[in-house]
N, CA, C and O atoms as a GROMACS GRO file, in nm:
protein
  584
    1UNK      N    1 -10.119  -2.776   0.162
    1UNK     CA    2 -10.070  -2.738   0.272
    1UNK      C    3 -10.029  -2.869   0.362
    1UNK      O    4  -9.920  -2.872   0.419
    2UNK      N    5 -10.129  -2.983   0.373
    2UNK     CA    6 -10.125  -3.056   0.422
    2UNK      C    7 -10.003  -3.165   0.420
    2UNK      O    8  -9.960  -3.224   0.520
    3UNK      N    9  -9.962  -3.178   0.299
    3UNK     CA   10  -9.840  -3.249   0.248
    3UNK      C   11  -9.724  -3.164   0.304
    3UNK      O   12  -9.634  -3.211   0.373
    4UNK      N   13  -9.733  -3.035   0.268
    4UNK     CA   14  -9.625  -2.959   0.332
    4UNK      C   15  -9.606  -2.988   0.460
    4UNK      O   16  -9.491  -3.024   0.487
    5UNK      N   17  -9.699  -2.984   0.569
    5UNK     CA   18  -9.670  -3.003   0.681
    5UNK      C   19  -9.600  -3.119   0.725
    5UNK      O   20  -9.495  -3.111   0.788
    6UNK      N   21  -9.659  -3.232   0.692
    6UNK     CA   22  -9.636  -3.366   0.680
    6UNK      C   23  -9.468  -3.377   0.625
    6UNK      O   24  -9.391  -3.445   0.693
    7UNK      N   25  -9.427  -3.319   0.524
    7UNK     CA   26  -9.292  -3.311   0.492
    7UNK      C   27  -9.202  -3.244   0.576
    7UNK      O   28  -9.088  -3.288   0.592
    8UNK      N   29  -9.246  -3.131   0.637
    8UNK     CA   30  -9.154  -3.065   0.725
    8UNK      C   31  -9.148  -3.148   0.874
    8UNK      O   32  -9.043  -3.142   0.938
    9UNK      N   33  -9.251  -3.217   0.920
    9UNK     CA   34  -9.270  -3.314   1.006
    9UNK      C   35  -9.154  -3.402   0.997
    9UNK      O   36  -9.073  -3.406   1.090
   10UNK      N   37  -9.137  -3.484   0.875
   10UNK     CA   38  -9.045  -3.579   0.845
   10UNK      C   39  -8.888  -3.530   0.839
   10UNK      O   40  -8.798  -3.598   0.887
   11UNK      N   41  -8.870  -3.413   0.779
   11UNK     CA   42  -8.749  -3.356   0.792
   11UNK      C   43  -8.701  -3.333   0.935
   11UNK      O   44  -8.589  -3.363   0.977
   12UNK      N   45  -8.804  -3.270   1.010
   12UNK     CA   46  -8.778  -3.253   1.160
   12UNK      C   47  -8.734  -3.387   1.216
   12UNK      O   48  -8.632  -3.394   1.284
   13UNK      N   49  -8.796  -3.475   1.194
   13UNK     CA   50  -8.786  -3.610   1.280
   13UNK      C   51  -8.643  -3.672   1.226
   13UNK      O   52  -8.561  -3.710   1.310
   14UNK      N   53  -8.613  -3.680   1.082
   14UNK     CA   54  -8.476  -3.716   1.030
   14UNK      C   55  -8.360  -3.622   1.097
   14UNK      O   56  -8.248  -3.667   1.123
   15UNK      N   57  -8.394  -3.499   1.119
   15UNK     CA   58  -8.267  -3.401   1.163
   15UNK      C   59  -8.270  -3.446   1.314
   15UNK      O   60  -8.156  -3.475   1.352
   16UNK      N   61  -8.347  -3.458   1.393
   16UNK     CA   62  -8.371  -3.518   1.522
   16UNK      C   63  -8.264  -3.636   1.543
   16UNK      O   64  -8.165  -3.642   1.617
   17UNK      N   65  -8.315  -3.724   1.455
   17UNK     CA   66  -8.211  -3.853   1.447
   17UNK      C   67  -8.058  -3.800   1.438
   17UNK      O   68  -7.969  -3.825   1.520
   18UNK      N   69  -8.050  -3.730   1.334
   18UNK     CA   70  -7.906  -3.687   1.308
   18UNK      C   71  -7.836  -3.612   1.395
   18UNK      O   72  -7.715  -3.615   1.415
   19UNK      N   73  -7.932  -3.534   1.455
   19UNK     CA   74  -7.853  -3.442   1.579
   19UNK      C   75  -7.815  -3.555   1.711
   19UNK      O   76  -7.723  -3.537   1.791
   20UNK      N   77  -7.890  -3.649   1.711
   20UNK     CA   78  -7.855  -3.748   1.841
   20UNK      C   79  -7.769  -3.864   1.827
   20UNK      O   80  -7.678  -3.896   1.903
   21UNK      N   81  -7.817  -3.937   1.699
   21UNK     CA   82  -7.748  -4.070   1.663
   21UNK      C   83  -7.609  -4.064   1.678
   21UNK      O   84  -7.550  -4.132   1.762
   22UNK      N   85  -7.549  -3.980   1.594
   22UNK     CA   86  -7.398  -3.982   1.575
   22UNK      C   87  -7.309  -3.961   1.691
   22UNK      O   88  -7.189  -3.986   1.681
   23UNK      N   89  -7.375  -3.906   1.828
   23UNK     CA   90  -7.308  -3.877   1.932
   23UNK      C   91  -7.272  -4.017   2.007
   23UNK      O   92  -7.171  -4.029   2.077
   24UNK      N   93  -7.359  -4.114   1.987
   24UNK     CA   94  -7.337  -4.228   2.030
   24UNK      C   95  -7.227  -4.304   1.976
   24UNK      O   96  -7.187  -4.395   2.049
   25UNK      N   97  -7.161  -4.284   1.847
   25UNK     CA   98  -7.051  -4.289   1.797
   25UNK      C   99  -6.914  -4.259   1.857
   25UNK      O  100  -6.814  -4.328   1.839
   26UNK      N  101  -6.924  -4.133   1.942
   26UNK     CA  102  -6.838  -4.056   2.004
   26UNK      C  103  -6.768  -4.185   2.113
   26UNK      O  104  -6.649  -4.215   2.104
   27UNK      N  105  -6.835  -4.233   2.187
   27UNK     CA  106  -6.809  -4.302   2.308
   27UNK      C  107  -6.674  -4.406   2.270
   27UNK      O  108  -6.558  -4.396   2.312
   28UNK      N  109  -6.729  -4.504   2.177
   28UNK     CA  110  -6.615  -4.588   2.131
   28UNK      C  111  -6.506  -4.528   2.077
   28UNK      O  112  -6.393  -4.569   2.106
   29UNK      N  113  -6.524  -4.431   1.999
   29UNK     CA  114  -6.411  -4.348   1.935
   29UNK      C  115  -6.317  -4.283   2.018
   29UNK      O  116  -6.196  -4.292   1.999
   30UNK      N  117  -6.383  -4.199   2.137
   30UNK     CA  118  -6.312  -4.133   2.246
   30UNK      C  119  -6.231  -4.279   2.317
   30UNK      O  120  -6.109  -4.273   2.328
   31UNK      N  121  -6.298  -4.396   2.360
   31UNK     CA  122  -6.226  -4.477   2.432
   31UNK      C  123  -6.103  -4.538   2.347
   31UNK      O  124  -5.993  -4.563   2.397
   32UNK      N  125  -6.138  -4.559   2.201
   32UNK     CA  126  -6.000  -4.606   2.141
   32UNK      C  127  -5.896  -4.486   2.130
   32UNK      O  128  -5.777  -4.514   2.115
   33UNK      N  129  -5.931  -4.366   2.136
   33UNK     CA  130  -5.850  -4.267   2.128
   33UNK      C  131  -5.732  -4.260   2.247
   33UNK      O  132  -5.625  -4.200   2.235
   34UNK      N  133  -5.773  -4.330   2.355
   34UNK     CA  134  -5.689  -4.298   2.466
   34UNK      C  135  -5.554  -4.366   2.466
   34UNK      O  136  -5.462  -4.333   2.541
   35UNK      N  137  -5.548  -4.483   2.358
   35UNK     CA  138  -5.423  -4.551   2.364
   35UNK      C  139  -5.388  -4.584   2.219
   35UNK      O  140  -5.362  -4.699   2.183
   36UNK      N  141  -5.387  -4.470   2.130
   36UNK     CA  142  -5.312  -4.497   2.001
   36UNK      C  143  -5.194  -4.401   1.980
   36UNK      O  144  -5.162  -4.311   2.058
   37UNK      N  145  -5.133  -4.435   1.862
   37UNK     CA  146  -5.010  -4.368   1.824
   37UNK      C  147  -5.066  -4.234   1.755
   37UNK      O  148  -5.186  -4.211   1.740
   38UNK      N  149  -4.974  -4.160   1.718
   38UNK     CA  150  -5.002  -4.004   1.655
   38UNK      C  151  -5.062  -4.017   1.532
   38UNK      O  152  -5.153  -3.937   1.514
   39UNK      N  153  -5.037  -4.103   1.428
   39UNK     CA  154  -5.112  -4.105   1.322
   39UNK      C  155  -5.258  -4.148   1.339
   39UNK      O  156  -5.348  -4.093   1.275
   40UNK      N  157  -5.275  -4.223   1.404
   40UNK     CA  158  -5.407  -4.315   1.437
   40UNK      C  159  -5.495  -4.194   1.542
   40UNK      O  160  -5.617  -4.181   1.541
   41UNK      N  161  -5.424  -4.135   1.605
   41UNK     CA  162  -5.498  -4.024   1.703
   41UNK      C  163  -5.551  -3.928   1.583
   41UNK      O  164  -5.670  -3.896   1.579
   42UNK      N  165  -5.471  -3.889   1.498
   42UNK     CA  166  -5.529  -3.780   1.404
   42UNK      C  167  -5.652  -3.835   1.338
   42UNK      O  168  -5.749  -3.761   1.327
   43UNK      N  169  -5.658  -3.961   1.292
   43UNK     CA  170  -5.764  -4.015   1.212
   43UNK      C  171  -5.875  -4.022   1.309
   43UNK      O  172  -5.984  -4.002   1.256
   44UNK      N  173  -5.877  -4.046   1.449
   44UNK     CA  174  -5.994  -4.034   1.526
   44UNK      C  175  -6.029  -3.914   1.572
   44UNK      O  176  -6.146  -3.896   1.607
   45UNK      N  177  -5.934  -3.812   1.579
   45UNK     CA  178  -5.979  -3.685   1.584
   45UNK      C  179  -6.058  -3.609   1.459
   45UNK      O  180  -6.135  -3.514   1.477
   46UNK      N  181  -6.029  -3.660   1.344
   46UNK     CA  182  -6.101  -3.642   1.233
   46UNK      C  183  -6.240  -3.701   1.221
   46UNK      O  184  -6.333  -3.650   1.159
   47UNK      N  185  -6.242  -3.809   1.284
   47UNK     CA  186  -6.382  -3.881   1.285
   47UNK      C  187  -6.476  -3.808   1.385
   47UNK      O  188  -6.594  -3.792   1.357
   48UNK      N  189  -6.416  -3.761   1.515
   48UNK     CA  190  -6.476  -3.680   1.609
   48UNK      C  191  -6.533  -3.555   1.551
   48UNK      O  192  -6.648  -3.521   1.579
   49UNK      N  193  -6.457  -3.484   1.472
   49UNK     CA  194  -6.472  -3.335   1.429
   49UNK      C  195  -6.590  -3.360   1.312
   49UNK      O  196  -6.676  -3.274   1.294
   50UNK      N  197  -6.590  -3.472   1.240
   50UNK     CA  198  -6.681  -3.488   1.142
   50UNK      C  199  -6.815  -3.534   1.203
   50UNK      O  200  -6.914  -3.500   1.138
   51UNK      N  201  -6.841  -3.612   1.326
   51UNK     CA  202  -6.936  -3.637   1.405
   51UNK      C  203  -6.994  -3.508   1.464
   51UNK      O  204  -7.115  -3.488   1.458
   52UNK      N  205  -6.912  -3.422   1.521
   52UNK     CA  206  -6.950  -3.276   1.586
   52UNK      C  207  -7.011  -3.195   1.452
   52UNK      O  208  -7.118  -3.135   1.466
   53UNK      N  209  -6.955  -3.193   1.348
   53UNK     CA  210  -6.996  -3.108   1.254
   53UNK      C  211  -7.139  -3.175   1.213
   53UNK      O  212  -7.228  -3.090   1.211
   54UNK      N  213  -7.178  -3.294   1.182
   54UNK     CA  214  -7.289  -3.348   1.149
   54UNK      C  215  -7.397  -3.312   1.226
   54UNK      O  216  -7.500  -3.266   1.177
   55UNK      N  217  -7.377  -3.334   1.370
   55UNK     CA  218  -7.459  -3.298   1.477
   55UNK      C  219  -7.487  -3.156   1.479
   55UNK      O  220  -7.606  -3.126   1.481
   56UNK      N  221  -7.412  -3.073   1.479
   56UNK     CA  222  -7.433  -2.934   1.447
   56UNK      C  223  -7.499  -2.902   1.345
   56UNK      O  224  -7.599  -2.835   1.374
   57UNK      N  225  -7.480  -2.926   1.209
   57UNK     CA  226  -7.560  -2.884   1.085
   57UNK      C  227  -7.698  -2.959   1.107
   57UNK      O  228  -7.794  -2.893   1.068
   58UNK      N  229  -7.726  -3.074   1.157
   58UNK     CA  230  -7.853  -3.145   1.186
   58UNK      C  231  -7.921  -3.061   1.269
   58UNK      O  232  -8.035  -3.022   1.242
   59UNK      N  233  -7.860  -3.030   1.370
   59UNK     CA  234  -7.920  -2.925   1.498
   59UNK      C  235  -7.973  -2.807   1.391
   59UNK      O  236  -8.093  -2.805   1.364
   60UNK      N  237  -7.897  -2.724   1.340
   60UNK     CA  238  -7.940  -2.628   1.252
   60UNK      C  239  -8.068  -2.659   1.178
   60UNK      O  240  -8.167  -2.586   1.185
   61UNK      N  241  -8.062  -2.770   1.108
   61UNK     CA  242  -8.202  -2.808   1.019
   61UNK      C  243  -8.307  -2.840   1.123
   61UNK      O  244  -8.423  -2.805   1.101
   62UNK      N  245  -8.280  -2.898   1.224
   62UNK     CA  246  -8.379  -2.920   1.326
   62UNK      C  247  -8.459  -2.787   1.381
   62UNK      O  248  -8.581  -2.772   1.378
   63UNK      N  249  -8.363  -2.694   1.431
   63UNK     CA  250  -8.401  -2.568   1.452
   63UNK      C  251  -8.489  -2.502   1.341
   63UNK      O  252  -8.586  -2.435   1.376
   64UNK      N  253  -8.469  -2.513   1.258
   64UNK     CA  254  -8.535  -2.448   1.110
   64UNK      C  255  -8.675  -2.518   1.097
   64UNK      O  256  -8.779  -2.452   1.103
   65UNK      N  257  -8.672  -2.655   1.077
   65UNK     CA  258  -8.780  -2.713   1.069
   65UNK      C  259  -8.876  -2.713   1.173
   65UNK      O  260  -8.992  -2.742   1.144
   66UNK      N  261  -8.841  -2.682   1.307
   66UNK     CA  262  -8.911  -2.671   1.428
   66UNK      C  263  -8.999  -2.552   1.422
   66UNK      O  264  -9.118  -2.544   1.453
   67UNK      N  265  -8.896  -2.432   1.366
   67UNK     CA  266  -8.967  -2.302   1.343
   67UNK      C  267  -9.060  -2.315   1.231
   67UNK      O  268  -9.155  -2.237   1.242
   68UNK      N  269  -9.062  -2.383   1.136
   68UNK     CA  270  -9.141  -2.403   1.027
   68UNK      C  271  -9.281  -2.443   1.087
   68UNK      O  272  -9.384  -2.377   1.068
   69UNK      N  273  -9.271  -2.583   1.176
   69UNK     CA  274  -9.380  -2.626   1.206
   69UNK      C  275  -9.448  -2.541   1.330
   69UNK      O  276  -9.568  -2.554   1.353
   70UNK      N  277  -9.375  -2.464   1.398
   70UNK     CA  278  -9.446  -2.375   1.475
   70UNK      C  279  -9.532  -2.259   1.403
   70UNK      O  280  -9.638  -2.207   1.437
   71UNK      N  281  -9.458  -2.239   1.300
   71UNK     CA  282  -9.551  -2.118   1.196
   71UNK      C  283  -9.688  -2.186   1.144
   71UNK      O  284  -9.801  -2.136   1.148
   72UNK      N  285  -9.650  -2.308   1.095
   72UNK     CA  286  -9.767  -2.378   1.030
   72UNK      C  287  -9.855  -2.461   1.099
   72UNK      O  288  -9.965  -2.475   1.047
   73UNK      N  289  -9.832  -2.522   1.206
   73UNK     CA  290  -9.878  -2.610   1.289
   73UNK      C  291  -9.957  -2.546   1.401
   73UNK      O  292  -9.943  -2.427   1.430
   74UNK      N  293 -10.046  -2.633   1.467
   74UNK     CA  294 -10.151  -2.592   1.554
   74UNK      C  295 -10.112  -2.529   1.688
   74UNK      O  296 -10.199  -2.460   1.741
   75UNK      N  297  -9.972  -2.544   1.761
   75UNK     CA  298  -9.934  -2.500   1.847
   75UNK      C  299  -9.888  -2.373   1.860
   75UNK      O  300  -9.800  -2.341   1.780
   76UNK      N  301  -9.926  -2.281   1.949
   76UNK     CA  302  -9.867  -2.139   1.940
   76UNK      C  303  -9.754  -2.160   2.027
   76UNK      O  304  -9.734  -2.253   2.105
   77UNK      N  305  -9.672  -2.042   1.996
   77UNK     CA  306  -9.517  -2.047   2.048
   77UNK      C  307  -9.507  -2.039   2.193
   77UNK      O  308  -9.400  -2.070   2.244
   78UNK      N  309  -9.617  -1.998   2.274
   78UNK     CA  310  -9.622  -1.974   2.418
   78UNK      C  311  -9.657  -2.089   2.485
   78UNK      O  312  -9.658  -2.093   2.608
   79UNK      N  313  -9.689  -2.192   2.408
   79UNK     CA  314  -9.747  -2.338   2.482
   79UNK      C  315  -9.608  -2.372   2.569
   79UNK      O  316  -9.495  -2.359   2.521
   80UNK      N  317  -9.638  -2.422   2.715
   80UNK     CA  318  -9.543  -2.443   2.788
   80UNK      C  319  -9.427  -2.549   2.752
   80UNK      O  320  -9.317  -2.537   2.804
   81UNK      N  321  -9.452  -2.649   2.666
   81UNK     CA  322  -9.374  -2.754   2.616
   81UNK      C  323  -9.301  -2.678   2.509
   81UNK      O  324  -9.187  -2.721   2.493
   82UNK      N  325  -9.332  -2.582   2.433
   82UNK     CA  326  -9.244  -2.507   2.323
   82UNK      C  327  -9.137  -2.449   2.390
   82UNK      O  328  -9.017  -2.468   2.367
   83UNK      N  329  -9.198  -2.360   2.494
   83UNK     CA  330  -9.109  -2.256   2.584
   83UNK      C  331  -8.985  -2.342   2.648
   83UNK      O  332  -8.866  -2.311   2.648
   84UNK      N  333  -9.045  -2.456   2.700
   84UNK     CA  334  -8.923  -2.545   2.765
   84UNK      C  335  -8.842  -2.598   2.660
   84UNK      O  336  -8.723  -2.600   2.688
   85UNK      N  337  -8.872  -2.638   2.555
   85UNK     CA  338  -8.794  -2.686   2.428
   85UNK      C  339  -8.717  -2.594   2.408
   85UNK      O  340  -8.599  -2.622   2.432
   86UNK      N  341  -8.744  -2.458   2.360
   86UNK     CA  342  -8.660  -2.339   2.333
   86UNK      C  343  -8.574  -2.348   2.441
   86UNK      O  344  -8.458  -2.367   2.406
   87UNK      N  345  -8.592  -2.340   2.560
   87UNK     CA  346  -8.499  -2.303   2.673
   87UNK      C  347  -8.408  -2.385   2.671
   87UNK      O  348  -8.294  -2.340   2.668
   88UNK      N  349  -8.429  -2.523   2.673
   88UNK     CA  350  -8.308  -2.660   2.641
   88UNK      C  351  -8.224  -2.620   2.528
   88UNK      O  352  -8.102  -2.631   2.529
   89UNK      N  353  -8.296  -2.572   2.425
   89UNK     CA  354  -8.215  -2.556   2.299
   89UNK      C  355  -8.124  -2.440   2.307
   89UNK      O  356  -8.014  -2.450   2.252
   90UNK      N  357  -8.155  -2.337   2.367
   90UNK     CA  358  -8.045  -2.230   2.384
   90UNK      C  359  -7.929  -2.316   2.475
   90UNK      O  360  -7.813  -2.333   2.439
   91UNK      N  361  -7.974  -2.354   2.572
   91UNK     CA  362  -7.874  -2.409   2.670
   91UNK      C  363  -7.794  -2.526   2.594
   91UNK      O  364  -7.674  -2.538   2.617
   92UNK      N  365  -7.850  -2.604   2.515
   92UNK     CA  366  -7.754  -2.716   2.458
   92UNK      C  367  -7.667  -2.640   2.330
   92UNK      O  368  -7.557  -2.683   2.297
   93UNK      N  369  -7.719  -2.545   2.277
   93UNK     CA  370  -7.658  -2.483   2.152
   93UNK      C  371  -7.498  -2.407   2.243
   93UNK      O  372  -7.381  -2.427   2.209
   94UNK      N  373  -7.530  -2.347   2.324
   94UNK     CA  374  -7.415  -2.304   2.408
   94UNK      C  375  -7.344  -2.419   2.425
   94UNK      O  376  -7.246  -2.448   2.356
   95UNK      N  377  -7.387  -2.487   2.511
   95UNK     CA  378  -7.309  -2.629   2.556
   95UNK      C  379  -7.220  -2.687   2.450
   95UNK      O  380  -7.100  -2.710   2.459
   96UNK      N  381  -7.310  -2.709   2.334
   96UNK     CA  382  -7.248  -2.773   2.229
   96UNK      C  383  -7.111  -2.720   2.200
   96UNK      O  384  -7.012  -2.792   2.197
   97UNK      N  385  -7.110  -2.579   2.179
   97UNK     CA  386  -7.013  -2.506   2.110
   97UNK      C  387  -6.881  -2.487   2.222
   97UNK      O  388  -6.762  -2.492   2.190
   98UNK      N  389  -6.921  -2.472   2.323
   98UNK     CA  390  -6.830  -2.469   2.418
   98UNK      C  391  -6.774  -2.610   2.481
   98UNK      O  392  -6.655  -2.626   2.508
   99UNK      N  393  -6.864  -2.698   2.498
   99UNK     CA  394  -6.830  -2.824   2.548
   99UNK      C  395  -6.762  -2.930   2.430
   99UNK      O  396  -6.691  -3.027   2.457
  100UNK      N  397  -6.796  -2.892   2.316
  100UNK     CA  398  -6.701  -2.972   2.210
  100UNK      C  399  -6.566  -2.903   2.159
  100UNK      O  400  -6.450  -2.938   2.184
  101UNK      N  401  -6.610  -2.797   2.082
  101UNK     CA  402  -6.515  -2.726   2.016
  101UNK      C  403  -6.400  -2.656   2.085
  101UNK      O  404  -6.287  -2.659   2.036
  102UNK      N  405  -6.426  -2.596   2.192
  102UNK     CA  406  -6.334  -2.543   2.272
  102UNK      C  407  -6.233  -2.622   2.336
  102UNK      O  408  -6.117  -2.585   2.356
  103UNK      N  409  -6.296  -2.767   2.378
  103UNK     CA  410  -6.212  -2.876   2.432
  103UNK      C  411  -6.124  -2.923   2.341
  103UNK      O  412  -6.005  -2.941   2.370
  104UNK      N  413  -6.179  -2.948   2.213
  104UNK     CA  414  -6.097  -3.024   2.116
  104UNK      C  415  -5.984  -2.918   2.062
  104UNK      O  416  -5.881  -2.966   2.013
  105UNK      N  417  -5.996  -2.808   2.069
  105UNK     CA  418  -5.893  -2.702   2.033
  105UNK      C  419  -5.766  -2.722   2.155
  105UNK      O  420  -5.645  -2.708   2.137
  106UNK      N  421  -5.827  -2.754   2.263
  106UNK     CA  422  -5.719  -2.778   2.362
  106UNK      C  423  -5.631  -2.904   2.340
  106UNK      O  424  -5.521  -2.911   2.395
  107UNK      N  425  -5.676  -2.997   2.265
  107UNK     CA  426  -5.622  -3.125   2.257
  107UNK      C  427  -5.446  -3.141   2.224
  107UNK      O  428  -5.363  -3.214   2.278
  108UNK      N  429  -5.430  -3.043   2.115
  108UNK     CA  430  -5.304  -3.044   2.058
  108UNK      C  431  -5.208  -2.946   2.128
  108UNK      O  432  -5.089  -2.946   2.095
  109UNK      N  433  -5.250  -2.870   2.216
  109UNK     CA  434  -5.162  -2.789   2.312
  109UNK      C  435  -5.058  -2.866   2.367
  109UNK      O  436  -5.087  -2.973   2.420
  110UNK      N  437  -4.910  -2.819   2.360
  110UNK     CA  438  -4.825  -2.892   2.444
  110UNK      C  439  -4.848  -2.933   2.574
  110UNK      O  440  -4.802  -3.043   2.603
  111UNK      N  441  -4.914  -2.867   2.665
  111UNK     CA  442  -4.911  -2.897   2.778
  111UNK      C  443  -5.062  -2.944   2.847
  111UNK      O  444  -5.100  -2.932   2.963
  112UNK      N  445  -5.124  -2.996   2.739
  112UNK     CA  446  -5.255  -3.046   2.777
  112UNK      C  447  -5.272  -3.186   2.826
  112UNK      O  448  -5.204  -3.276   2.776
  113UNK      N  449  -5.343  -3.206   2.905
  113UNK     CA  450  -5.374  -3.351   2.978
  113UNK      C  451  -5.473  -3.418   2.869
  113UNK      O  452  -5.593  -3.393   2.876
  114UNK      N  453  -5.423  -3.504   2.766
  114UNK     CA  454  -5.526  -3.565   2.673
  114UNK      C  455  -5.631  -3.656   2.738
  114UNK      O  456  -5.742  -3.659   2.684
  115UNK      N  457  -5.608  -3.740   2.863
  115UNK     CA  458  -5.677  -3.812   2.951
  115UNK      C  459  -5.796  -3.733   3.001
  115UNK      O  460  -5.912  -3.774   3.008
  116UNK      N  461  -5.745  -3.604   3.037
  116UNK     CA  462  -5.853  -3.511   3.107
  116UNK      C  463  -5.946  -3.448   2.993
  116UNK      O  464  -6.057  -3.406   3.024
  117UNK      N  465  -5.915  -3.445   2.906
  117UNK     CA  466  -5.984  -3.387   2.760
  117UNK      C  467  -6.072  -3.492   2.720
  117UNK      O  468  -6.192  -3.467   2.715
  118UNK      N  469  -6.031  -3.598   2.692
  118UNK     CA  470  -6.110  -3.707   2.665
  118UNK      C  471  -6.224  -3.746   2.770
  118UNK      O  472  -6.342  -3.764   2.738
  119UNK      N  473  -6.179  -3.754   2.883
  119UNK     CA  474  -6.291  -3.749   2.986
  119UNK      C  475  -6.385  -3.655   2.972
  119UNK      O  476  -6.501  -3.695   2.968
  120UNK      N  477  -6.362  -3.524   2.962
  120UNK     CA  478  -6.462  -3.415   2.946
  120UNK      C  479  -6.540  -3.438   2.836
  120UNK      O  480  -6.662  -3.429   2.840
  121UNK      N  481  -6.471  -3.472   2.723
  121UNK     CA  482  -6.555  -3.501   2.590
  121UNK      C  483  -6.644  -3.619   2.615
  121UNK      O  484  -6.747  -3.622   2.548
  122UNK      N  485  -6.624  -3.703   2.686
  122UNK     CA  486  -6.723  -3.815   2.734
  122UNK      C  487  -6.831  -3.756   2.817
  122UNK      O  488  -6.946  -3.799   2.811
  123UNK      N  489  -6.796  -3.664   2.889
  123UNK     CA  490  -6.903  -3.621   2.995
  123UNK      C  491  -6.988  -3.534   2.907
  123UNK      O  492  -7.109  -3.552   2.896
  124UNK      N  493  -6.929  -3.452   2.853
  124UNK     CA  494  -6.998  -3.363   2.732
  124UNK      C  495  -7.100  -3.428   2.671
  124UNK      O  496  -7.219  -3.397   2.668
  125UNK      N  497  -7.030  -3.544   2.609
  125UNK     CA  498  -7.124  -3.607   2.499
  125UNK      C  499  -7.253  -3.660   2.562
  125UNK      O  500  -7.355  -3.668   2.494
  126UNK      N  501  -7.252  -3.701   2.702
  126UNK     CA  502  -7.349  -3.784   2.772
  126UNK      C  503  -7.465  -3.663   2.806
  126UNK      O  504  -7.587  -3.677   2.800
  127UNK      N  505  -7.400  -3.556   2.838
  127UNK     CA  506  -7.477  -3.445   2.885
  127UNK      C  507  -7.565  -3.385   2.786
  127UNK      O  508  -7.678  -3.349   2.815
  128UNK      N  509  -7.503  -3.370   2.641
  128UNK     CA  510  -7.562  -3.331   2.551
  128UNK      C  511  -7.671  -3.430   2.489
  128UNK      O  512  -7.780  -3.393   2.447
  129UNK      N  513  -7.630  -3.549   2.489
  129UNK     CA  514  -7.730  -3.669   2.462
  129UNK      C  515  -7.862  -3.650   2.559
  129UNK      O  516  -7.977  -3.658   2.514
  130UNK      N  517  -7.834  -3.626   2.685
  130UNK     CA  518  -7.949  -3.603   2.794
  130UNK      C  519  -8.027  -3.494   2.745
  130UNK      O  520  -8.146  -3.520   2.725
  131UNK      N  521  -7.980  -3.359   2.717
  131UNK     CA  522  -8.045  -3.266   2.691
  131UNK      C  523  -8.144  -3.276   2.560
  131UNK      O  524  -8.262  -3.241   2.557
  132UNK      N  525  -8.051  -3.341   2.434
  132UNK     CA  526  -8.167  -3.372   2.336
  132UNK      C  527  -8.272  -3.480   2.357
  132UNK      O  528  -8.381  -3.481   2.300
  133UNK      N  529  -8.227  -3.577   2.450
  133UNK     CA  530  -8.358  -3.657   2.492
  133UNK      C  531  -8.462  -3.609   2.544
  133UNK      O  532  -8.576  -3.642   2.510
  134UNK      N  533  -8.424  -3.497   2.664
  134UNK     CA  534  -8.544  -3.433   2.712
  134UNK      C  535  -8.613  -3.353   2.591
  134UNK      O  536  -8.734  -3.370   2.572
  135UNK      N  537  -8.553  -3.282   2.522
  135UNK     CA  538  -8.616  -3.214   2.407
  135UNK      C  539  -8.721  -3.292   2.308
  135UNK      O  540  -8.829  -3.246   2.271
  136UNK      N  541  -8.666  -3.419   2.275
  136UNK     CA  542  -8.742  -3.519   2.222
  136UNK      C  543  -8.843  -3.540   2.287
  136UNK      O  544  -8.949  -3.520   2.227
  137UNK      N  545  -8.850  -3.582   2.415
  137UNK     CA  546  -8.959  -3.611   2.497
  137UNK      C  547  -9.052  -3.487   2.505
  137UNK      O  548  -9.171  -3.509   2.483
  138UNK      N  549  -9.015  -3.370   2.531
  138UNK     CA  550  -9.097  -3.258   2.527
  138UNK      C  551  -9.169  -3.250   2.385
  138UNK      O  552  -9.287  -3.216   2.383
  139UNK      N  553  -9.110  -3.278   2.278
  139UNK     CA  554  -9.171  -3.253   2.138
  139UNK      C  555  -9.258  -3.360   2.128
  139UNK      O  556  -9.371  -3.330   2.088
  140UNK      N  557  -9.233  -3.506   2.159
  140UNK     CA  558  -9.338  -3.600   2.157
  140UNK      C  559  -9.432  -3.610   2.248
  140UNK      O  560  -9.541  -3.647   2.206
  141UNK      N  561  -9.423  -3.590   2.356
  141UNK     CA  562  -9.529  -3.584   2.452
  141UNK      C  563  -9.594  -3.478   2.488
  141UNK      O  564  -9.698  -3.488   2.553
  142UNK      N  565  -9.540  -3.358   2.450
  142UNK     CA  566  -9.619  -3.208   2.453
  142UNK      C  567  -9.675  -3.202   2.582
  142UNK      O  568  -9.792  -3.162   2.587
  143UNK      N  569  -9.616  -3.237   2.693
  143UNK     CA  570  -9.668  -3.223   2.822
  143UNK      C  571  -9.711  -3.067   2.866
  143UNK      O  572  -9.630  -2.982   2.830
  144UNK      N  573  -9.824  -3.022   2.937
  144UNK     CA  574  -9.852  -2.913   2.974
  144UNK      C  575  -9.785  -2.896   3.120
  144UNK      O  576  -9.829  -2.952   3.221
  145UNK      N  577  -9.674  -2.813   3.119
  145UNK     CA  578  -9.583  -2.800   3.221
  145UNK      C  579  -9.658  -2.677   3.331
  145UNK      O  580  -9.662  -2.705   3.451
  146UNK      N  581  -9.706  -2.567   3.289
  146UNK     CA  582  -9.769  -2.467   3.367
  146UNK      C  583  -9.914  -2.400   3.305
  146UNK      O  584  -9.973  -2.312   3.368
   0.00000   0.00000   0.00000
C-alpha cells in the first residue's frame, strides 16, 4: 500500500506539471498568431487546441489522482486546504471550458475581432495559470485556513 500511495503522488505531481506547464507555450503562440497569413494561422490554432486538450486531460488525471490521494491518504476531505482546493478546482474547470473553448469557437466567425479574441485568450491563460498556482500552493503548503 505504501508503494501505491507513492505512485499516486508521482502521477499527481506529473499531471500537475502537465496541467500548468503547456499553458506557458500559449503566450508566444498567441503573440505570433497576431500577424500571420491564413495557412500559418490554422497551424497556430491547431497548436493552441492541442495545448488546451493536453491541459484538459492532464487536469482530469490530476482530479482523479487527487481523489485517490484523499481516499488513501492521511487528510480528511473536510480539511480547510482541501475544501479551498476543491472550490478553486470547480472555478477553474468552469473557467477553462468557457475561457478557452468558447472563445476559440468565435475566432473563425466572419464578424469576429481576432485581436480582441487573442487578448482574451492571453488574459484567460494568465488567470488560469494563477488559479493553478494557487491550487499548487494549497496542495504543497497545506495551510490551515480556518
